A tleap script that builds the chain and sets N, CA, C and O, in Angstrom:
source leaprc.protein.ff14SB
mol = sequence {
  NMET ARG THR ARG ASN GLU LEU ASP GLY GLY
  ARG VAL THR LEU TYR LEU LEU ASP ALA ALA
  LEU GLU HIE PRO ILE GLN SER TRP HIE PHE
  GLU ASN GLN ARG LYS LEU ILE ILE GLY ARG
  ALA ASP GLY SER ASP ILE THR LEU THR ASP
  SER ARG VAL SER ARG LEU HIE VAL GLU ILE
  MET PHE ASP ASP GLY VAL TRP CTHR
}
set mol.1.N position { -22.624 35.468 -27.119 }
set mol.1.CA position { -21.343 34.848 -26.763 }
set mol.1.C position { -21.197 35.161 -25.214 }
set mol.1.O position { -21.147 36.351 -24.904 }
set mol.2.N position { -21.127 34.254 -24.267 }
set mol.2.CA position { -21.073 34.328 -22.899 }
set mol.2.C position { -19.622 34.826 -22.266 }
set mol.2.O position { -18.623 34.125 -22.425 }
set mol.3.N position { -19.571 35.999 -21.584 }
set mol.3.CA position { -18.286 36.372 -21.040 }
set mol.3.C position { -17.560 35.397 -19.620 }
set mol.3.O position { -18.363 34.774 -18.925 }
set mol.4.N position { -16.407 35.340 -19.352 }
set mol.4.CA position { -16.013 34.741 -18.384 }
set mol.4.C position { -16.797 34.955 -17.190 }
set mol.4.O position { -17.240 34.026 -16.514 }
set mol.5.N position { -16.980 36.270 -16.911 }
set mol.5.CA position { -17.977 36.563 -15.858 }
set mol.5.C position { -19.217 35.769 -15.602 }
set mol.5.O position { -19.640 35.413 -14.502 }
set mol.6.N position { -19.715 35.555 -16.725 }
set mol.6.CA position { -20.939 34.646 -17.009 }
set mol.6.C position { -20.730 33.258 -16.883 }
set mol.6.O position { -21.722 32.575 -16.624 }
set mol.7.N position { -19.442 32.606 -17.038 }
set mol.7.CA position { -19.648 31.144 -17.034 }
set mol.7.C position { -19.223 30.810 -15.769 }
set mol.7.O position { -18.606 31.559 -15.013 }
set mol.8.N position { -19.629 29.444 -15.500 }
set mol.8.CA position { -19.393 28.618 -14.412 }
set mol.8.C position { -19.790 29.609 -13.074 }
set mol.8.O position { -19.127 29.357 -12.068 }
set mol.9.N position { -20.543 30.430 -12.979 }
set mol.9.CA position { -20.900 31.179 -11.895 }
set mol.9.C position { -21.553 30.635 -10.890 }
set mol.9.O position { -22.208 29.626 -11.152 }
set mol.10.N position { -21.551 31.089 -9.653 }
set mol.10.CA position { -22.454 30.780 -8.648 }
set mol.10.C position { -24.043 30.984 -8.459 }
set mol.10.O position { -24.575 31.894 -9.094 }
set mol.11.N position { -24.577 30.426 -7.875 }
set mol.11.CA position { -26.177 31.121 -7.455 }
set mol.11.C position { -26.074 31.547 -5.763 }
set mol.11.O position { -25.535 31.026 -4.786 }
set mol.12.N position { -26.837 32.694 -5.977 }
set mol.12.CA position { -26.714 33.335 -4.662 }
set mol.12.C position { -28.019 34.415 -4.449 }
set mol.12.O position { -28.575 34.990 -5.385 }
set mol.13.N position { -28.300 34.531 -3.343 }
set mol.13.CA position { -29.515 35.327 -3.221 }
set mol.13.C position { -28.756 36.440 -2.164 }
set mol.13.O position { -28.249 35.949 -1.155 }
set mol.14.N position { -28.677 37.624 -2.318 }
set mol.14.CA position { -28.373 38.672 -1.124 }
set mol.14.C position { -29.360 39.330 -0.657 }
set mol.14.O position { -30.196 39.702 -1.481 }
set mol.15.N position { -29.548 39.635 0.620 }
set mol.15.CA position { -30.532 40.368 1.361 }
set mol.15.C position { -30.359 41.590 1.796 }
set mol.15.O position { -29.416 41.634 2.586 }
set mol.16.N position { -30.965 42.802 1.584 }
set mol.16.CA position { -30.716 43.966 2.168 }
set mol.16.C position { -31.681 43.856 3.561 }
set mol.16.O position { -32.899 43.710 3.455 }
set mol.17.N position { -31.101 43.931 4.687 }
set mol.17.CA position { -31.525 43.670 5.893 }
set mol.17.C position { -32.072 45.141 6.784 }
set mol.17.O position { -31.343 46.131 6.725 }
set mol.18.N position { -33.105 45.193 7.424 }
set mol.18.CA position { -33.469 46.479 8.022 }
set mol.18.C position { -32.958 46.046 9.513 }
set mol.18.O position { -33.338 45.006 10.051 }
set mol.19.N position { -32.108 46.910 10.078 }
set mol.19.CA position { -31.356 46.347 11.252 }
set mol.19.C position { -32.241 46.563 12.434 }
set mol.19.O position { -32.148 45.858 13.439 }
set mol.20.N position { -33.164 47.611 12.304 }
set mol.20.CA position { -34.167 47.988 13.423 }
set mol.20.C position { -34.998 46.967 13.328 }
set mol.20.O position { -35.195 46.504 14.452 }
set mol.21.N position { -35.764 46.221 12.238 }
set mol.21.CA position { -36.679 45.561 12.330 }
set mol.21.C position { -36.473 44.000 12.408 }
set mol.21.O position { -37.242 43.098 12.739 }
set mol.22.N position { -34.958 44.003 11.917 }
set mol.22.CA position { -34.333 42.583 11.885 }
set mol.22.C position { -35.165 41.521 10.734 }
set mol.22.O position { -35.452 40.345 10.959 }
set mol.23.N position { -35.373 42.070 9.823 }
set mol.23.CA position { -35.775 41.336 8.618 }
set mol.23.C position { -35.437 42.014 7.336 }
set mol.23.O position { -35.046 43.180 7.285 }
set mol.24.N position { -35.617 41.168 6.209 }
set mol.24.CA position { -35.162 41.771 5.048 }
set mol.24.C position { -36.046 42.418 4.354 }
set mol.24.O position { -37.208 42.012 4.400 }
set mol.25.N position { -35.708 43.602 3.526 }
set mol.25.CA position { -36.455 44.428 2.962 }
set mol.25.C position { -36.451 44.553 1.672 }
set mol.25.O position { -37.315 45.203 1.084 }
set mol.26.N position { -35.364 43.874 1.007 }
set mol.26.CA position { -35.280 43.649 -0.468 }
set mol.26.C position { -34.329 42.535 -0.395 }
set mol.26.O position { -33.696 42.252 0.622 }
set mol.27.N position { -34.242 41.807 -1.709 }
set mol.27.CA position { -33.630 40.525 -2.098 }
set mol.27.C position { -33.204 40.778 -3.576 }
set mol.27.O position { -33.860 41.478 -4.347 }
set mol.28.N position { -32.068 40.156 -3.889 }
set mol.28.CA position { -31.700 39.944 -5.230 }
set mol.28.C position { -31.126 38.557 -5.639 }
set mol.28.O position { -30.475 37.966 -4.777 }
set mol.29.N position { -31.262 38.070 -6.643 }
set mol.29.CA position { -31.195 36.544 -6.756 }
set mol.29.C position { -30.283 37.067 -8.153 }
set mol.29.O position { -30.564 37.990 -8.918 }
set mol.30.N position { -28.834 35.926 -8.200 }
set mol.30.CA position { -27.925 35.945 -9.220 }
set mol.30.C position { -27.787 34.703 -9.456 }
set mol.30.O position { -27.848 33.895 -8.529 }
set mol.31.N position { -27.592 34.349 -10.628 }
set mol.31.CA position { -27.254 32.996 -11.010 }
set mol.31.C position { -25.997 33.109 -12.081 }
set mol.31.O position { -26.037 34.015 -12.914 }
set mol.32.N position { -25.107 32.376 -12.064 }
set mol.32.CA position { -23.866 32.007 -13.182 }
set mol.32.C position { -23.187 33.606 -13.484 }
set mol.32.O position { -23.091 34.118 -14.599 }
set mol.33.N position { -22.837 34.108 -12.423 }
set mol.33.CA position { -22.071 35.221 -12.179 }
set mol.33.C position { -20.894 34.863 -11.191 }
set mol.33.O position { -21.070 34.212 -10.160 }
set mol.34.N position { -19.450 35.446 -11.689 }
set mol.34.CA position { -18.261 35.166 -10.948 }
set mol.34.C position { -17.824 36.305 -10.040 }
set mol.34.O position { -16.902 36.190 -9.234 }
set mol.35.N position { -18.658 37.595 -10.246 }
set mol.35.CA position { -18.462 38.535 -9.668 }
set mol.35.C position { -19.737 39.492 -9.501 }
set mol.35.O position { -20.540 39.573 -10.430 }
set mol.36.N position { -19.933 40.256 -8.252 }
set mol.36.CA position { -20.994 40.897 -7.945 }
set mol.36.C position { -20.246 42.486 -7.562 }
set mol.36.O position { -19.171 42.657 -6.986 }
set mol.37.N position { -21.103 43.441 -8.034 }
set mol.37.CA position { -20.710 44.829 -7.375 }
set mol.37.C position { -21.680 45.455 -6.832 }
set mol.37.O position { -22.741 45.514 -7.454 }
set mol.38.N position { -21.558 46.100 -5.494 }
set mol.38.CA position { -22.224 46.600 -4.758 }
set mol.38.C position { -21.752 48.064 -4.406 }
set mol.38.O position { -20.717 48.303 -3.785 }
set mol.39.N position { -22.625 49.007 -4.873 }
set mol.39.CA position { -22.239 50.376 -4.348 }
set mol.39.C position { -23.406 51.325 -5.133 }
set mol.39.O position { -24.326 50.906 -5.836 }
set mol.40.N position { -23.089 52.720 -4.798 }
set mol.40.CA position { -24.115 53.760 -5.301 }
set mol.40.C position { -23.763 54.114 -6.960 }
set mol.40.O position { -24.570 54.764 -7.624 }
set mol.41.N position { -22.582 53.656 -7.497 }
set mol.41.CA position { -22.283 53.712 -9.073 }
set mol.41.C position { -23.176 53.269 -9.910 }
set mol.41.O position { -23.351 52.054 -9.822 }
set mol.42.N position { -23.919 53.903 -10.830 }
set mol.42.CA position { -24.547 53.475 -12.041 }
set mol.42.C position { -23.864 52.156 -12.533 }
set mol.42.O position { -22.640 52.052 -12.456 }
set mol.43.N position { -24.657 51.118 -13.051 }
set mol.43.CA position { -23.878 50.009 -13.447 }
set mol.43.C position { -23.663 48.854 -12.606 }
set mol.43.O position { -23.425 47.759 -13.116 }
set mol.44.N position { -23.749 49.073 -10.930 }
set mol.44.CA position { -23.569 48.227 -10.187 }
set mol.44.C position { -24.549 47.156 -10.464 }
set mol.44.O position { -25.554 47.303 -11.160 }
set mol.45.N position { -24.148 45.961 -9.811 }
set mol.45.CA position { -25.008 44.862 -9.777 }
set mol.45.C position { -26.407 45.012 -8.944 }
set mol.45.O position { -27.539 44.597 -9.192 }
set mol.46.N position { -25.909 45.723 -7.924 }
set mol.46.CA position { -26.699 46.039 -6.694 }
set mol.46.C position { -26.308 47.612 -6.469 }
set mol.46.O position { -25.165 48.015 -6.256 }
set mol.47.N position { -27.635 48.524 -6.570 }
set mol.47.CA position { -27.418 50.089 -6.332 }
set mol.47.C position { -27.914 50.520 -5.434 }
set mol.47.O position { -29.141 50.555 -5.524 }
set mol.48.N position { -27.385 50.993 -4.301 }
set mol.48.CA position { -27.702 51.392 -3.214 }
set mol.48.C position { -27.728 53.266 -3.001 }
set mol.48.O position { -26.729 53.954 -3.213 }
set mol.49.N position { -28.920 53.769 -2.604 }
set mol.49.CA position { -28.745 55.325 -2.722 }
set mol.49.C position { -28.427 55.663 -1.449 }
set mol.49.O position { -28.449 56.883 -1.283 }
set mol.50.N position { -28.120 54.987 -0.423 }
set mol.50.CA position { -27.507 55.494 0.827 }
set mol.50.C position { -26.307 56.313 0.589 }
set mol.50.O position { -25.473 55.924 -0.227 }
set mol.51.N position { -26.124 57.614 1.352 }
set mol.51.CA position { -24.957 58.236 1.265 }
set mol.51.C position { -23.687 57.702 1.933 }
set mol.51.O position { -22.524 58.007 1.669 }
set mol.52.N position { -24.217 56.703 3.001 }
set mol.52.CA position { -23.057 56.078 3.559 }
set mol.52.C position { -22.134 54.808 2.950 }
set mol.52.O position { -21.093 54.293 3.358 }
set mol.53.N position { -22.988 54.543 1.793 }
set mol.53.CA position { -22.407 53.610 0.637 }
set mol.53.C position { -21.703 54.310 -0.359 }
set mol.53.O position { -22.181 55.200 -1.063 }
set mol.54.N position { -20.197 53.748 -0.406 }
set mol.54.CA position { -19.423 54.521 -1.391 }
set mol.54.C position { -19.863 53.879 -2.689 }
set mol.54.O position { -20.522 52.842 -2.769 }
set mol.55.N position { -19.248 54.911 -4.101 }
set mol.55.CA position { -19.688 54.328 -5.549 }
set mol.55.C position { -19.474 52.898 -5.433 }
set mol.55.O position { -20.381 52.107 -5.689 }
set mol.56.N position { -18.150 52.471 -5.005 }
set mol.56.CA position { -17.919 51.051 -5.511 }
set mol.56.C position { -17.545 50.318 -3.942 }
set mol.56.O position { -16.407 50.185 -3.492 }
set mol.57.N position { -18.659 49.950 -3.355 }
set mol.57.CA position { -18.733 49.682 -1.934 }
set mol.57.C position { -17.847 48.370 -1.647 }
set mol.57.O position { -16.795 48.317 -1.010 }
set mol.58.N position { -18.530 47.345 -2.271 }
set mol.58.CA position { -17.944 46.136 -1.987 }
set mol.58.C position { -17.827 45.210 -3.388 }
set mol.58.O position { -18.669 45.404 -4.265 }
set mol.59.N position { -16.983 44.403 -3.551 }
set mol.59.CA position { -16.963 43.435 -4.754 }
set mol.59.C position { -17.000 42.236 -4.099 }
set mol.59.O position { -16.333 42.019 -3.087 }
set mol.60.N position { -17.860 41.306 -4.695 }
set mol.60.CA position { -18.066 39.674 -4.111 }
set mol.60.C position { -17.707 38.825 -5.237 }
set mol.60.O position { -18.287 39.004 -6.307 }
set mol.61.N position { -16.701 37.802 -5.106 }
set mol.61.CA position { -16.190 37.255 -5.983 }
set mol.61.C position { -16.720 35.608 -5.685 }
set mol.61.O position { -16.929 35.255 -4.525 }
set mol.62.N position { -16.916 34.635 -6.864 }
set mol.62.CA position { -17.307 33.322 -6.705 }
set mol.62.C position { -16.061 32.800 -7.325 }
set mol.62.O position { -15.758 33.056 -8.490 }
set mol.63.N position { -15.286 32.006 -6.466 }
set mol.63.CA position { -13.992 31.101 -6.965 }
set mol.63.C position { -13.864 30.050 -6.235 }
set mol.63.O position { -14.046 30.100 -5.018 }
set mol.64.N position { -13.524 28.915 -6.885 }
set mol.64.CA position { -13.469 27.896 -6.732 }
set mol.64.C position { -14.614 27.065 -5.630 }
set mol.64.O position { -14.369 26.271 -4.722 }
set mol.65.N position { -16.084 27.669 -6.184 }
set mol.65.CA position { -17.062 27.161 -5.394 }
set mol.65.C position { -17.580 28.166 -4.203 }
set mol.65.O position { -18.696 28.013 -3.707 }
set mol.66.N position { -16.767 29.112 -3.822 }
set mol.66.CA position { -16.945 29.971 -2.677 }
set mol.66.C position { -17.264 31.383 -2.898 }
set mol.66.O position { -16.569 31.999 -3.707 }
set mol.67.N position { -18.092 31.901 -2.371 }
set mol.67.CA position { -18.424 33.369 -2.537 }
set mol.67.C position { -17.564 34.095 -1.522 }
set mol.67.O position { -17.566 33.767 -0.335 }
set mol.68.N position { -16.876 35.023 -1.972 }
set mol.68.CA position { -15.854 35.782 -0.764 }
set mol.68.C position { -15.925 37.326 -0.976 }
set mol.68.O position { -15.285 38.080 -0.243 }
savepdb mol mol.pdb
quit
């Protein structure tokens, strides 16, 4: 059974950019998700180990066809 988080979600590719070199160093592809969590915490959709990133750093939501 699929959860509401997995139903009718958007398709998105997120890139981790190297600011000094101005190019992506990693990417993640997601489909059919309505919420993505980025942070240091285990269980995040994208886990970053940088000490400047909080455990729950950002939540990205797909609603009415738009990611915010």
